C-alpha positions in Angstrom: -9.8 3.6 -30.0 -12.7 1.8 -30.3 -14.0 3.5 -33.6 -10.9 2.4 -35.2 -11.0 -1.5 -34.3 -14.9 -1.4 -35.4 -13.7 0.1 -38.8 -11.4 -2.8 -39.0 -14.1 -5.3 -38.2 -12.8 -6.1 -35.0 -15.2 -5.7 -31.7 -13.9 -5.7 -28.2 -15.4 -7.4 -25.8 -14.5 -5.7 -22.6 -14.6 -1.8 -22.1 -12.0 -2.8 -18.9 -9.5 -3.8 -22.1 -9.8 -0.6 -24.0 -9.3 1.3 -20.9 -6.5 -0.8 -19.9 -4.7 -0.5 -23.3 -5.3 3.7 -23.3 -3.6 4.1 -19.9 -0.7 1.9 -21.4 -0.4 4.0 -24.6 -0.4 7.0 -22.1 2.1 5.8 -20.2 4.3 4.3 -22.8 3.6 0.6 -20.8 3.8 -2.9 -22.2 0.8 -5.3 -22.1 1.1 -8.6 -20.6 -1.7 -10.3 -21.0 -3.8 -13.5 -21.7 -6.6 -12.2 -23.4 -7.3 -12.1 -27.3 -9.0 -8.6 -27.5 -5.3 -7.0 -26.9 -4.1 -9.1 -29.6 -6.8 -7.9 -31.8 -6.3 -4.2 -30.5 -2.4 -4.6 -31.2 -2.9 -5.1 -34.8 -4.9 -2.3 -35.8 -3.2 0.1 -32.9 0.1 0.2 -33.5 1.0 2.4 -30.2 0.0 -0.7 -28.4 3.2 -2.5 -26.9 2.7 -6.5 -26.3 5.0 -8.3 -24.5 
């Protein structure tokens, strides 16, 4: 996931955000957030569902 973001010019600042996003994808969950990293990830990774 981090590699796909980097290929598109997006740097995720927190490893914890990557772990949260991966768990949400694996369990088909929505992410309720107040963090710009998730917004940037969702632009590149279609599996991330933002609430």
